[in-house]
N, C-alpha and C positions, 0 to 999 in steps of 0.2 A: 594881413588875411592872407593865407594860402589859397590858390585856385583849385576850386571844386568842380571837376567837369560834370558831375550829376545836379548840380545846382541850376535852375531855369534860368534864362536868361527874358529882360523883355522883348517882346518881339517887337518888328518895327512894326509902325502906324501905316496908317492908309495908303495904298499903293504898292504895300509890300516889297518896296526898292529900299525903305531906310528914309525917303522921304516926306516930311508931312503938309499934308494938303489943306490950304485956307479953308475954312467951312464954307467958303460962299465960291470955291472954283468948281463949277460942275465940270468943266471941261480939263482943269487940268494944266494950264497955261503955266511954262517955268519961271514966267514972272513971280507968279504967286506963291511959288514953294521955297522954303527953308531949306539951305544944302547947308549939310554940317561938312563944317570946315576945322581941320585939327592938323596941327605943325606936324611932320611927319616923325620928328623924334620928341615930340610929347605924349602921344596918343597911337593907341594900335589898332583904334575904329571899335574897340570895346569900351571906352572911358577910362585906360586902364594906361598911364603913363610908361614910359619906358624903364625908368626907374624903378616903379614897382614890380616891373615884369622881373628886372635884373633880382632884386630882391627874393621874390618870390624862386626864380631860378635857385638862386645861392641856398634859400632854405630847405628847398627841394633836394637839392645835392647834397646839404647836410643832412637831413632826415636819411637819403637814402644811403648814406656814407655811414650811418649810427646802425641804419638796420642790418647793411651787410657785415658789422663789426659783431654786432649781435649775433646771427645767422655765424658766422666764422667762430665765435666764444663758444656756440652750442654745440659744432662739429667738433671743435677740440676737447670740449668735454664729456663729448659723448665717444670720442676717440681715448681719453685717458681712461672712461671708466671700462672700455674694452679693455684695454693692455692692463689695466688694474685685475681685471677676469683673467685675462689669459697667463699674468704673470701667476697670479694663485694657484691656477691649475697647473700650471708648468713647476712650482714650489711642490704642490702636494704628489705630483707626479716623481716627481725628483727623490721626494720622501721615500715612496712607496717602492721605488726603485732601486733607492740605498736599502730599504730593508731586504728586497728578493736577494739582490748581491749577497748580502750576509749571511742570508739561509743558503745561497749556493756555497760561498765559500767555507760556511759548516759543514756541509753534504760533503763536500772535497775533502774537508778535515776527516769527518768520522770515515769516509771510505778509506783513506790513506792509512788511518788509525787500525783497519784489519789487518793493513800487511806490515806494519810498524807500530813503533811504542805511539800512544796518545801524544805524548809531548812531542815527538820528533815529527808527527802529521801536523800539527798545529805550527811549529816552526817552518816548516818549508811552506806552507800555505802562507802564511804571515812574512817571510821574506819576500816569496813571487809577488805578492799584491805589494808589498813597500816599493819595490823594484819598480814593478808598474807604476804606481804613484811616483815618485821620484821622476822617472824620466817623462808623465804627463805635466807635473808642476814646473821642471826645466822646459818644458818646448813652451808651457805657457807665460814663462817669465819671460822669455825672448820675444815674443808676439807682445807683449805689454809694456815694454822697456821705454825710456823715454825717448828715446831717440826714433820711435816708431810714430810718436805724436807731431813730427815736425811735418809741417805743410810744405814738402819739396814742391811739389810742381806749381804751387800759389807762389811760393817765394822766387821760383825760377821768372813766373810769369811777372810779378815786381819788377824786378830786376829788369827785364825787357821793357817793360812799362816806362821805369826810368831812365833808360839809357834812350829812350824814345825820345822823349820828352826832354832830357837836355840837347840831342840833336837837333831839334825844333828850336830849342831855345837859343841855340849858337849860332 
């Protein structure tokens, strides 16, 4: 049974000090009072043992941990949903941007067609865009190469840790 701070507890009897008085003791002599005695490790003064309190503590900690995990999962789900909406917006914007670039390239081609043959204008624009694309792909390929995924600083730190452990062990 978990501790509930909102559940009322029985109030102390006569005298307000938690001690009971004999019905015939009008003056309240100490000899007629019953005193509550409890082993210090068995009772906390509320009638609950230390084991009960520890069980309650571990139960409350478990419940707190579960609620924290549920909160974290909720926050992660919200973040994932926001990321999905952002990615969808970026993809849609990219498609519209791509269409705009195609129309601009078409306009450049038509403008060049006024100065030269249409096929030559299309060939010149196509060659220029292809060259720019090849440069961009080459630059991206260098950044995504397998060697760029090596965690160099982490590996260096692990080597230092290994050397430190070996020095202390010997």
